[in-house]
FIMI-805809 format. One record per residue (C-alpha): y, x, z; chain. Coordinates in nm, 3 decimals. Layout:
BEGIN
((Y,X,Z),'A')
...
This chain:
BEGIN
((0.341,6.487,-2.499),'A')
((0.588,6.242,-2.338),'A')
((0.472,5.914,-2.195),'A')
((0.666,5.721,-2.460),'A')
((0.437,5.859,-2.728),'A')
((0.126,5.720,-2.565),'A')
((0.194,5.376,-2.420),'A')
((0.447,5.195,-2.641),'A')
((0.734,5.295,-2.413),'A')
((1.055,5.430,-2.560),'A')
((1.223,5.759,-2.471),'A')
((1.376,5.620,-2.153),'A')
((1.037,5.645,-1.983),'A')
((1.107,6.011,-1.907),'A')
((1.434,5.936,-1.724),'A')
((1.490,5.906,-1.346),'A')
((1.758,5.633,-1.345),'A')
((1.615,5.296,-1.234),'A')
((1.851,5.127,-1.481),'A')
((1.722,5.329,-1.775),'A')
((1.363,5.280,-1.663),'A')
((1.419,4.902,-1.661),'A')
((1.463,4.931,-2.039),'A')
((1.184,5.180,-2.104),'A')
((0.947,4.921,-2.250),'A')
((1.195,4.719,-2.451),'A')
((1.102,4.694,-2.821),'A')
((1.436,4.868,-2.882),'A')
((1.381,5.237,-2.963),'A')
((1.624,5.346,-2.691),'A')
((1.731,5.705,-2.651),'A')
((1.908,5.849,-2.347),'A')
((2.241,6.011,-2.422),'A')
((2.159,6.363,-2.535),'A')
((2.110,6.605,-2.826),'A')
((1.807,6.427,-2.976),'A')
((1.989,6.098,-3.030),'A')
((2.319,6.253,-3.138),'A')
((2.146,6.478,-3.392),'A')
((1.948,6.184,-3.529),'A')
((2.272,5.993,-3.585),'A')
((2.427,6.286,-3.770),'A')
((2.116,6.376,-3.971),'A')
((2.049,6.019,-4.086),'A')
((2.418,5.917,-4.105),'A')
((2.349,5.618,-3.882),'A')
((2.601,5.466,-3.641),'A')
((2.524,5.478,-3.270),'A')
((2.483,5.157,-3.073),'A')
((2.587,5.260,-2.721),'A')
((2.491,5.023,-2.439),'A')
((2.622,5.108,-2.091),'A')
((2.533,4.928,-1.768),'A')
((2.390,4.980,-1.421),'A')
((2.092,4.853,-1.227),'A')
((2.269,4.587,-1.018),'A')
((2.460,4.439,-1.315),'A')
((2.367,4.070,-1.352),'A')
((2.487,4.025,-1.711),'A')
((2.315,4.350,-1.808),'A')
((1.988,4.186,-1.708),'A')
((2.080,3.872,-1.901),'A')
((2.155,4.065,-2.220),'A')
((1.829,4.254,-2.183),'A')
((1.625,3.933,-2.155),'A')
((1.807,3.763,-2.441),'A')
((1.851,4.049,-2.687),'A')
((1.680,4.375,-2.597),'A')
((1.343,4.204,-2.538),'A')
((1.384,4.002,-2.861),'A')
((1.170,4.153,-3.138),'A')
((1.396,4.032,-3.419),'A')
((1.712,4.177,-3.260),'A')
((1.532,4.498,-3.165),'A')
((1.420,4.542,-3.526),'A')
((1.782,4.513,-3.645),'A')
((1.897,4.768,-3.386),'A')
((1.619,5.013,-3.472),'A')
((1.664,4.988,-3.848),'A')
((2.040,5.023,-3.875),'A')
((2.150,5.209,-3.559),'A')
((2.057,5.483,-3.316),'A')
((2.039,5.286,-2.989),'A')
((2.150,5.482,-2.682),'A')
((2.128,5.343,-2.329),'A')
((2.349,5.493,-2.055),'A')
((2.360,5.437,-1.679),'A')
((2.732,5.435,-1.605),'A')
((2.666,5.569,-1.256),'A')
((2.498,5.879,-1.400),'A')
((2.739,5.932,-1.687),'A')
((3.082,5.815,-1.570),'A')
((3.236,6.051,-1.828),'A')
((3.078,5.863,-2.120),'A')
((3.147,5.528,-1.957),'A')
((3.518,5.600,-1.897),'A')
((3.587,5.709,-2.255),'A')
((3.419,5.414,-2.421),'A')
((3.535,5.159,-2.165),'A')
((3.890,5.268,-2.243),'A')
((3.811,5.223,-2.613),'A')
((3.681,4.869,-2.567),'A')
((3.980,4.777,-2.352),'A')
((4.208,4.902,-2.630),'A')
((4.014,4.704,-2.890),'A')
((3.970,4.377,-2.700),'A')
((4.213,4.376,-2.406),'A')
((3.932,4.355,-2.151),'A')
((3.623,4.540,-2.037),'A')
((3.319,4.522,-1.814),'A')
((2.945,4.567,-1.815),'A')
((2.725,4.552,-2.009),'A')
((2.946,4.767,-2.230),'A')
((2.848,4.757,-2.598),'A')
((3.016,5.008,-2.830),'A')
((2.946,5.116,-3.186),'A')
((3.020,5.480,-3.271),'A')
((3.030,5.691,-3.583),'A')
((2.797,5.994,-3.589),'A')
((3.105,6.193,-3.477),'A')
((3.099,5.976,-3.157),'A')
((3.422,5.795,-3.249),'A')
((3.426,5.424,-3.152),'A')
((3.490,5.162,-3.421),'A')
((3.381,4.831,-3.264),'A')
((3.291,4.711,-2.916),'A')
((3.271,4.442,-2.656),'A')
((3.086,4.359,-2.338),'A')
((2.817,4.090,-2.321),'A')
((2.709,3.941,-2.653),'A')
((2.489,3.629,-2.660),'A')
((2.192,3.658,-2.896),'A')
((2.320,3.385,-3.130),'A')
((2.666,3.254,-3.219),'A')
((2.794,3.038,-2.934),'A')
((3.106,2.960,-2.729),'A')
((3.313,3.054,-3.032),'A')
((3.184,3.412,-3.009),'A')
((2.967,3.592,-3.262),'A')
((2.608,3.641,-3.150),'A')
((2.451,3.985,-3.131),'A')
((2.244,3.926,-3.445),'A')
((2.559,3.842,-3.639),'A')
((2.741,4.148,-3.504),'A')
((2.455,4.384,-3.584),'A')
((2.411,4.249,-3.938),'A')
((2.781,4.261,-4.024),'A')
((2.842,4.606,-3.874),'A')
((2.544,4.749,-4.059),'A')
((2.692,4.612,-4.382),'A')
((3.042,4.741,-4.310),'A')
((2.917,5.089,-4.217),'A')
((2.719,5.103,-4.541),'A')
((2.983,4.957,-4.776),'A')
((3.324,5.029,-4.616),'A')
((3.280,5.366,-4.446),'A')
((3.632,5.484,-4.527),'A')
((3.774,5.184,-4.343),'A')
((3.560,5.261,-4.038),'A')
((3.659,5.628,-4.051),'A')
((4.029,5.544,-4.055),'A')
((4.005,5.295,-3.769),'A')
((3.787,5.521,-3.551),'A')
((4.015,5.821,-3.607),'A')
((4.321,5.621,-3.501),'A')
((4.147,5.485,-3.189),'A')
((4.024,5.830,-3.091),'A')
((4.378,5.970,-3.114),'A')
((4.497,5.695,-2.880),'A')
((4.215,5.774,-2.637),'A')
((4.314,6.140,-2.633),'A')
((4.674,6.058,-2.540),'A')
((4.558,5.878,-2.223),'A')
((4.483,6.210,-2.055),'A')
((4.813,6.374,-2.137),'A')
((5.037,6.421,-1.833),'A')
((5.364,6.607,-1.802),'A')
((5.458,6.773,-1.477),'A')
((5.763,6.605,-1.327),'A')
((6.032,6.848,-1.213),'A')
((6.174,6.588,-0.974),'A')
((6.144,6.627,-0.599),'A')
((5.855,6.427,-0.452),'A')
((5.975,6.134,-0.240),'A')
((5.822,5.837,-0.064),'A')
((6.002,5.586,-0.287),'A')
((5.682,5.499,-0.476),'A')
((5.505,5.417,-0.149),'A')
((5.777,5.167,-0.057),'A')
((5.774,5.024,-0.409),'A')
((5.398,4.976,-0.390),'A')
((5.437,4.784,-0.063),'A')
((5.701,4.558,-0.220),'A')
((5.486,4.494,-0.526),'A')
((5.185,4.407,-0.309),'A')
((5.400,4.165,-0.111),'A')
((5.507,3.993,-0.434),'A')
((5.144,3.949,-0.543),'A')
((5.000,3.855,-0.203),'A')
((4.795,3.536,-0.167),'A')
((4.948,3.413,0.157),'A')
((4.679,3.148,0.206),'A')
((4.355,3.333,0.132),'A')
((4.457,3.700,0.138),'A')
((4.416,3.956,-0.134),'A')
((4.644,4.036,-0.424),'A')
((4.489,3.859,-0.720),'A')
((4.340,3.528,-0.827),'A')
((3.965,3.489,-0.858),'A')
((3.753,3.693,-0.904),'A')
((3.869,3.884,-0.597),'A')
((3.767,4.244,-0.545),'A')
((3.809,4.413,-0.206),'A')
((4.150,4.589,-0.221),'A')
((4.056,4.878,0.009),'A')
((4.312,5.127,-0.118),'A')
((4.600,4.879,-0.113),'A')
((4.525,4.769,0.244),'A')
((4.501,5.127,0.367),'A')
((4.831,5.210,0.196),'A')
((4.999,4.910,0.362),'A')
((4.883,5.032,0.703),'A')
((5.035,5.372,0.627),'A')
((5.364,5.215,0.523),'A')
((5.367,4.980,0.823),'A')
((5.357,5.288,1.047),'A')
((5.713,5.367,0.946),'A')
((5.847,5.030,0.826),'A')
((5.719,4.826,1.123),'A')
((5.747,4.525,0.890),'A')
((5.526,4.253,1.045),'A')
((5.468,4.097,0.703),'A')
((5.288,4.411,0.589),'A')
((5.052,4.402,0.885),'A')
((5.000,4.030,0.831),'A')
((4.890,4.095,0.471),'A')
((4.630,4.342,0.596),'A')
((4.520,4.115,0.881),'A')
((4.473,3.805,0.671),'A')
((4.287,3.984,0.393),'A')
((4.051,4.171,0.624),'A')
((3.985,3.853,0.822),'A')
((3.916,3.639,0.513),'A')
((3.688,3.898,0.353),'A')
((3.480,3.952,0.667),'A')
((3.460,3.580,0.750),'A')
((3.359,3.487,0.395),'A')
((3.028,3.495,0.213),'A')
((3.130,3.826,0.061),'A')
((3.027,3.980,0.394),'A')
((2.659,3.959,0.481),'A')
((2.687,3.771,0.810),'A')
((2.330,3.857,0.912),'A')
((2.259,4.205,0.783),'A')
((2.604,4.359,0.755),'A')
((2.758,4.515,0.448),'A')
((2.989,4.371,0.185),'A')
((2.885,4.233,-0.151),'A')
((3.061,4.353,-0.465),'A')
((3.332,4.087,-0.504),'A')
((3.411,3.719,-0.459),'A')
((3.381,3.491,-0.760),'A')
((3.621,3.240,-0.603),'A')
((3.961,3.265,-0.439),'A')
((3.823,3.190,-0.091),'A')
((3.595,3.496,-0.055),'A')
((3.306,3.247,-0.017),'A')
((3.080,3.297,-0.319),'A')
((3.008,3.664,-0.384),'A')
((2.854,3.847,-0.670),'A')
((2.561,3.937,-0.447),'A')
((2.503,4.301,-0.537),'A')
((2.584,4.552,-0.262),'A')
((2.733,4.884,-0.369),'A')
((2.731,5.189,-0.145),'A')
((3.085,5.281,-0.249),'A')
((3.243,4.942,-0.166),'A')
((3.118,4.970,0.190),'A')
((3.214,5.337,0.212),'A')
((3.571,5.238,0.121),'A')
((3.594,4.925,0.335),'A')
((3.466,5.078,0.659),'A')
((3.764,5.318,0.702),'A')
((4.011,5.033,0.640),'A')
((3.852,4.815,0.908),'A')
((3.851,5.113,1.145),'A')
((4.219,5.184,1.074),'A')
((4.307,4.817,1.129),'A')
((4.116,4.828,1.458),'A')
((4.317,5.132,1.565),'A')
((4.644,4.958,1.476),'A')
((4.568,4.611,1.616),'A')
((4.296,4.685,1.874),'A')
((4.108,4.379,1.745),'A')
((3.740,4.417,1.838),'A')
((3.640,4.207,1.536),'A')
((3.738,4.485,1.298),'A')
((3.531,4.739,1.491),'A')
((3.232,4.501,1.479),'A')
((3.255,4.459,1.102),'A')
((3.277,4.834,1.045),'A')
((2.983,4.894,1.278),'A')
((2.765,4.633,1.104),'A')
((2.840,4.790,0.764),'A')
((2.739,5.133,0.888),'A')
((2.427,4.998,1.058),'A')
((2.324,4.831,0.730),'A')
((2.352,5.172,0.562),'A')
((2.143,5.338,0.834),'A')
((1.879,5.066,0.809),'A')
((1.856,5.012,0.435),'A')
((2.052,5.270,0.235),'A')
((1.966,5.615,0.371),'A')
((1.652,5.798,0.262),'A')
((1.442,5.988,0.513),'A')
((1.555,6.302,0.333),'A')
((1.917,6.214,0.420),'A')
((2.071,6.103,0.090),'A')
((2.232,5.762,0.058),'A')
((2.100,5.522,-0.206),'A')
((2.335,5.366,-0.460),'A')
((2.295,4.991,-0.491),'A')
((2.112,4.677,-0.391),'A')
((2.071,4.426,-0.673),'A')
((2.227,4.080,-0.683),'A')
((1.901,3.921,-0.799),'A')
((1.561,3.870,-0.641),'A')
((1.279,3.688,-0.815),'A')
((1.512,3.668,-1.113),'A')
((1.766,3.453,-0.927),'A')
((2.107,3.575,-0.816),'A')
((2.168,3.539,-0.442),'A')
((1.828,3.388,-0.360),'A')
((1.762,3.645,-0.089),'A')
((2.080,3.557,0.104),'A')
((2.114,3.175,0.103),'A')
((1.971,2.912,0.335),'A')
((1.885,2.545,0.350),'A')
((1.967,2.335,0.654),'A')
((1.594,2.286,0.714),'A')
((1.543,2.665,0.722),'A')
((1.808,2.701,0.991),'A')
((1.680,2.410,1.201),'A')
((1.322,2.541,1.187),'A')
((1.414,2.895,1.284),'A')
((1.687,2.846,1.545),'A')
((1.608,2.500,1.675),'A')
((1.790,2.528,2.008),'A')
((2.104,2.672,1.850),'A')
((2.079,2.495,1.514),'A')
((2.379,2.266,1.551),'A')
((2.606,2.531,1.701),'A')
((2.500,2.779,1.435),'A')
((2.539,2.526,1.154),'A')
((2.888,2.437,1.267),'A')
((2.992,2.801,1.309),'A')
((2.850,2.913,0.971),'A')
((2.910,2.599,0.762),'A')
((2.544,2.505,0.712),'A')
((2.505,2.151,0.573),'A')
((2.239,1.938,0.403),'A')
((2.426,1.944,0.072),'A')
((2.511,2.313,0.093),'A')
((2.827,2.497,-0.010),'A')
((2.686,2.667,-0.323),'A')
((2.442,2.526,-0.577),'A')
((2.271,2.311,-0.313),'A')
((2.217,2.602,-0.074),'A')
((2.425,2.754,0.204),'A')
((2.607,3.085,0.195),'A')
((2.669,3.177,0.558),'A')
((3.035,3.226,0.640),'A')
((3.276,3.169,0.929),'A')
((3.529,2.896,0.842),'A')
((3.695,2.963,1.177),'A')
((3.767,3.326,1.087),'A')
((3.611,3.639,1.231),'A')
((3.751,3.564,1.576),'A')
((3.514,3.265,1.586),'A')
((3.213,3.502,1.578),'A')
((3.017,3.450,1.899),'A')
((2.783,3.676,2.092),'A')
((2.615,3.352,2.204),'A')
((2.466,3.311,1.855),'A')
((2.329,3.666,1.831),'A')
((1.973,3.552,1.899),'A')
((1.997,3.294,1.618),'A')
((2.134,3.553,1.376),'A')
((1.855,3.791,1.468),'A')
((1.589,3.523,1.409),'A')
((1.728,3.444,1.065),'A')
((1.753,3.812,0.974),'A')
((1.393,3.874,1.080),'A')
((1.277,3.581,0.865),'A')
((1.490,3.700,0.573),'A')
((1.317,4.036,0.588),'A')
((0.992,3.857,0.492),'A')
((1.145,3.740,0.162),'A')
((1.116,3.931,-0.163),'A')
((1.402,4.180,-0.150),'A')
((1.654,4.244,-0.426),'A')
((1.590,4.558,-0.629),'A')
((1.711,4.888,-0.488),'A')
((1.867,5.157,-0.703),'A')
((1.747,5.452,-0.500),'A')
((1.914,5.731,-0.693),'A')
((2.145,5.952,-0.489),'A')
((2.490,6.011,-0.636),'A')
((2.684,6.306,-0.497),'A')
((3.021,6.133,-0.532),'A')
((2.921,5.814,-0.351),'A')
((2.745,6.017,-0.083),'A')
((3.073,6.199,-0.025),'A')
((3.248,5.866,0.031),'A')
((2.983,5.745,0.276),'A')
((2.992,6.076,0.465),'A')
((3.365,6.010,0.516),'A')
((3.296,5.655,0.638),'A')
((3.022,5.766,0.877),'A')
((3.236,6.048,1.015),'A')
((3.524,5.814,1.083),'A')
((3.284,5.560,1.231),'A')
((3.166,5.826,1.474),'A')
((3.520,5.913,1.580),'A')
((3.651,5.558,1.625),'A')
((3.335,5.376,1.739),'A')
((3.202,5.672,1.941),'A')
((2.847,5.637,1.809),'A')
((2.651,5.961,1.763),'A')
((2.416,5.799,1.511),'A')
((2.692,5.784,1.255),'A')
((2.775,6.153,1.285),'A')
((2.409,6.247,1.258),'A')
((2.376,6.028,0.949),'A')
((2.671,6.203,0.785),'A')
((2.530,6.545,0.872),'A')
((2.190,6.455,0.727),'A')
((2.350,6.343,0.402),'A')
((2.561,6.658,0.379),'A')
((2.259,6.878,0.446),'A')
((2.062,6.692,0.179),'A')
((2.334,6.755,-0.078),'A')
((2.354,7.123,0.020),'A')
((1.979,7.178,-0.006),'A')
((1.906,6.962,-0.312),'A')
((2.211,6.899,-0.530),'A')
((2.296,7.254,-0.638),'A')
((2.170,7.453,-0.932),'A')
((2.278,7.796,-0.816),'A')
((2.650,7.754,-0.747),'A')
((2.684,7.451,-0.975),'A')
((2.689,7.115,-0.799),'A')
((2.481,6.841,-0.964),'A')
((2.565,6.472,-0.987),'A')
((2.248,6.269,-0.938),'A')
((1.904,6.287,-0.776),'A')
((1.592,6.075,-0.779),'A')
((1.219,6.132,-0.734),'A')
((1.252,6.502,-0.670),'A')
((1.482,6.571,-0.966),'A')
((1.848,6.661,-0.933),'A')
((2.031,6.678,-1.266),'A')
((2.356,6.649,-1.462),'A')
((2.647,6.882,-1.392),'A')
((2.869,6.724,-1.132),'A')
((3.203,6.570,-1.224),'A')
((3.543,6.588,-1.058),'A')
((3.459,6.290,-0.835),'A')
((3.149,6.465,-0.702),'A')
((3.342,6.777,-0.605),'A')
((3.647,6.595,-0.469),'A')
((3.463,6.330,-0.265),'A')
((3.215,6.578,-0.119),'A')
((3.501,6.816,-0.037),'A')
((3.673,6.532,0.149),'A')
((3.346,6.457,0.329),'A')
((3.314,6.816,0.450),'A')
((3.670,6.810,0.585),'A')
((3.593,6.486,0.772),'A')
((3.278,6.639,0.920),'A')
((3.477,6.936,1.047),'A')
((3.717,6.689,1.210),'A')
((3.418,6.550,1.405),'A')
((3.223,6.846,1.539),'A')
((3.452,7.141,1.445),'A')
((3.160,7.336,1.302),'A')
((3.323,7.596,1.079),'A')
((3.025,7.568,0.842),'A')
((3.179,7.250,0.702),'A')
((3.507,7.430,0.636),'A')
((3.323,7.708,0.454),'A')
((3.148,7.451,0.236),'A')
((3.480,7.276,0.171),'A')
((3.643,7.603,0.067),'A')
((3.350,7.673,-0.166),'A')
((3.403,7.338,-0.339),'A')
((3.781,7.384,-0.352),'A')
((3.736,7.715,-0.534),'A')
((3.497,7.549,-0.780),'A')
((3.748,7.268,-0.837),'A')
((4.006,7.522,-0.944),'A')
((3.765,7.722,-1.156),'A')
((3.595,7.433,-1.339),'A')
((3.837,7.141,-1.356),'A')
((4.198,7.259,-1.327),'A')
((4.446,7.175,-1.603),'A')
((4.636,7.503,-1.611),'A')
((4.911,7.360,-1.830),'A')
((5.013,7.037,-1.656),'A')
((4.847,7.043,-1.315),'A')
((4.579,6.812,-1.188),'A')
((4.211,6.816,-1.273),'A')
((4.003,6.707,-1.570),'A')
((3.711,6.474,-1.503),'A')
((3.457,6.711,-1.658),'A')
((3.415,7.080,-1.594),'A')
((3.489,7.346,-1.853),'A')
((3.112,7.405,-1.877),'A')
((3.042,7.039,-1.958),'A')
((2.930,6.911,-2.298),'A')
((3.218,6.841,-2.537),'A')
((3.301,6.474,-2.586),'A')
((3.571,6.320,-2.806),'A')
((3.826,6.359,-2.527),'A')
((3.842,6.537,-2.192),'A')
((3.977,6.273,-1.958),'A')
((4.224,6.330,-1.676),'A')
((4.332,6.028,-1.474),'A')
((4.507,5.970,-1.144),'A')
((4.482,5.594,-1.108),'A')
((4.217,5.427,-0.892),'A')
((3.942,5.211,-1.034),'A')
((3.656,5.066,-0.833),'A')
((3.660,5.399,-0.651),'A')
((3.961,5.623,-0.584),'A')
((4.057,5.865,-0.857),'A')
((3.904,6.209,-0.833),'A')
((4.249,6.365,-0.872),'A')
((4.385,6.162,-0.581),'A')
((4.091,6.244,-0.356),'A')
((4.115,6.610,-0.454),'A')
((4.485,6.614,-0.361),'A')
((4.415,6.441,-0.028),'A')
((4.125,6.669,0.066),'A')
((4.301,6.990,-0.041),'A')
((4.605,6.904,0.171),'A')
((4.385,6.841,0.476),'A')
((4.187,7.157,0.409),'A')
((4.511,7.353,0.390),'A')
((4.611,7.212,0.730),'A')
((4.294,7.343,0.894),'A')
((4.265,7.675,0.708),'A')
((4.630,7.766,0.657),'A')
((4.550,7.848,0.293),'A')
((4.867,7.771,0.094),'A')
((4.676,7.793,-0.237),'A')
((4.495,7.469,-0.152),'A')
((4.826,7.298,-0.079),'A')
((4.973,7.432,-0.404),'A')
((4.687,7.282,-0.607),'A')
((4.740,6.946,-0.434),'A')
((5.117,6.946,-0.485),'A')
((5.080,7.033,-0.853),'A')
((4.843,6.736,-0.883),'A')
((5.101,6.507,-0.723),'A')
((5.364,6.632,-0.967),'A')
((5.127,6.582,-1.263),'A')
((5.096,6.211,-1.185),'A')
((5.441,6.159,-1.030),'A')
((5.589,5.970,-1.326),'A')
((5.286,5.744,-1.352),'A')
((5.291,5.677,-0.976),'A')
((5.655,5.576,-0.993),'A')
((5.599,5.348,-1.293),'A')
((5.283,5.174,-1.164),'A')
((5.248,5.251,-0.793),'A')
((4.983,4.989,-0.725),'A')
((4.733,5.169,-0.945),'A')
((4.774,5.487,-0.739),'A')
((4.700,5.387,-0.379),'A')
((4.498,5.700,-0.297),'A')
((4.746,5.931,-0.468),'A')
((5.026,5.767,-0.272),'A')
((4.828,5.824,0.050),'A')
((4.812,6.193,-0.041),'A')
((5.186,6.189,-0.112),'A')
((5.255,6.025,0.226),'A')
((5.044,6.290,0.399),'A')
((5.223,6.572,0.219),'A')
((5.573,6.441,0.295),'A')
((5.504,6.372,0.663),'A')
((5.597,6.615,0.936),'A')
((5.308,6.855,0.983),'A')
((5.155,6.765,1.318),'A')
((4.843,6.919,1.466),'A')
((4.673,6.889,1.802),'A')
((4.438,7.151,1.943),'A')
((4.227,7.048,2.243),'A')
((4.082,7.346,2.433),'A')
((3.810,7.324,2.697),'A')
((3.437,7.300,2.746),'A')
((3.314,7.075,2.465),'A')
((3.046,6.922,2.686),'A')
((3.284,6.846,2.974),'A')
((3.336,6.468,3.020),'A')
((3.714,6.504,3.055),'A')
((3.737,6.700,2.729),'A')
((3.522,6.443,2.552),'A')
((3.737,6.163,2.692),'A')
((4.053,6.336,2.568),'A')
((3.907,6.354,2.217),'A')
((3.810,5.988,2.230),'A')
((4.160,5.890,2.339),'A')
((4.315,6.088,2.052),'A')
((4.070,5.946,1.798),'A')
((4.144,5.593,1.916),'A')
((4.503,5.596,1.787),'A')
((4.613,5.542,1.429),'A')
((4.760,5.875,1.324),'A')
((4.651,5.930,0.962),'A')
((4.872,6.233,0.906),'A')
((4.779,6.425,1.220),'A')
((4.513,6.697,1.223),'A')
((4.315,6.702,1.548),'A')
((4.075,6.983,1.639),'A')
((3.882,7.085,1.949),'A')
((3.813,7.446,2.047),'A')
((3.510,7.492,2.271),'A')
((3.614,7.745,2.534),'A')
((3.249,7.847,2.583),'A')
((3.204,7.948,2.220),'A')
((3.343,8.234,2.017),'A')
((3.664,8.113,1.845),'A')
((3.586,8.065,1.475),'A')
((3.780,8.274,1.228),'A')
((3.985,8.117,0.953),'A')
((4.132,7.833,1.161),'A')
((4.494,7.922,1.246),'A')
((4.527,7.620,1.472),'A')
((4.282,7.785,1.714),'A')
((4.454,8.124,1.724),'A')
((4.598,8.213,2.062),'A')
((4.486,7.886,2.217),'A')
((4.332,7.931,2.562),'A')
((4.193,7.683,2.815),'A')
((4.365,7.598,3.140),'A')
((4.255,7.721,3.482),'A')
((3.968,7.472,3.480),'A')
((3.792,7.473,3.140),'A')
((3.630,7.139,3.230),'A')
((3.972,6.984,3.185),'A')
((4.140,6.964,2.845),'A')
((4.438,7.185,2.761),'A')
((4.634,7.033,2.469),'A')
((4.859,7.209,2.221),'A')
((5.082,6.991,2.002),'A')
((5.219,7.173,1.699),'A')
((5.484,7.027,1.469),'A')
((5.601,7.183,1.144),'A')
((5.425,7.512,1.221),'A')
((5.570,7.548,1.572),'A')
((5.365,7.472,1.885),'A')
((5.504,7.316,2.200),'A')
((5.413,7.440,2.544),'A')
((5.051,7.352,2.632),'A')
((4.996,7.045,2.848),'A')
((4.715,6.881,3.040),'A')
((4.869,6.536,2.990),'A')
((4.676,6.357,2.714),'A')
((4.896,6.049,2.740),'A')
((5.210,6.253,2.675),'A')
((5.059,6.389,2.354),'A')
((4.946,6.044,2.245),'A')
((5.292,5.907,2.311),'A')
((5.445,6.182,2.097),'A')
((5.202,6.112,1.813),'A')
((5.286,5.742,1.815),'A')
((5.657,5.804,1.764),'A')
């Protein structure tokens, strides 16, 4: 007997998702998405009320308090609908389909997502947050429920017609046609021009408030700057990275970025912290550090990664998903300060600290102070480190925001990439070990036989993994190989690449579907190449497969990637700014193939120094590998074949290969670096 049958809980009590468990004792008779609920809808001819959210979603909590804990509203939901609650982070396939539907119906989207479906799972009405009663010129949830129940009962033919038409439109979204045109870099240049036209030259970023961190766009601009040398492009990156890291969107005490800024100044964040935002921002700050040599960018990246080590990695190795925006029911309470707090805790440095971080009696947000650096990140001072530490220690005594401690394979893949790059650029072994631990956790826990799974919590891994899980983890394995050159990571990457082809490939048009061929059948099988809050799975697959092909010499991997680029070529050229990651893959593919093999004793200081010098430069399209002369050369890595150390294996011997032809070996690291910078 399930717990929900014995203690007034609903069927969500048997789930692992913290978000679903938050709703397990609502008076709403919630079901998780699954056969029981879908069969009930069909058997009783009742419409489905689908509610999608996630644990750190502020307005999801508001709608729960106002409506889902309201007995009158719950009674309406239970009588006329089959209520299904979905965690969007567990079921991105369901979320994507019905978010697209609501955007088609209303012109906008967001969470909480509220969609009404026929028993055939076709959407006929939807929106996001609904207040409980009519207000602000919007119908209240009670009104919506009552009217939709009436319409479904009395005008079913009208609902059928509308839902059929909407479903047909949804199905066309995933149709791509392979372009026969030659791939060129023109879309990359067009994207840079479009970003320049939209750039906020005063505050950075490419949109008005609310401002989300534009990780992909900034990384793409750095790639384009490499060839254009247009100072305006670098200035766009500089200003945006500076403003974000100096603002309240960055946690000035504990590290890590909040979800987005509610204002145009990057001051007032939506206070939730997502693993994926930080996983995407860290590589951009590292790249900007490589390009500009500004130590501030290295510091920001380091503090993000240290926050993850401290607060977001389980002892078992997996990375947690999210920290909530709210604590004690109040958004941001954990992070803000009064002037009296600061004076009491850092008395000797109080005035210096208050001036540096804009701490005043009146506050800069709702009577409190969000710490930020009005003078920009260059105004950060080591002198105030003791004050920051005192405030952080005191903050740790406060009631913490909620933690969504489920482990998502896809987001773990992204953070493995960030940690691996952090190791290479910041030369900190802790970051590599963190990435290895996460990868080992996924290997040992997130597989059911050969089938990768998507989510884990409390000892239970479940749900067949999606394209993002395979593509992001594949990219993570390739990045790990580029750190320690353990061929195990390449073997794991090849295993995932084969599964990508077997489970997700669109044989007709190229590219990959979001769900595997063994996945449950939904009203459409989505296939997208544009980036959302995270890069598209197709774009990451293309990027990772191209890099894997570089290391393994397997042309089949490159073919899969190129076919993916062709599948989305027309869309990239029409709307380049939605395809930053795909354009990065395109840029990699069209660049001259350049590889560097460093041969010598891996433990020798001179060999280690050579690797550090190579890793310090910005060379996003160059594959760098080290062959340990004391170990047996691994098979399956053509770059290592025929490469021997010099007379003294304690000194590095370097082989620079361009377009599948290697130059004469050299002991001059600076000469190789100079060639790579051209």
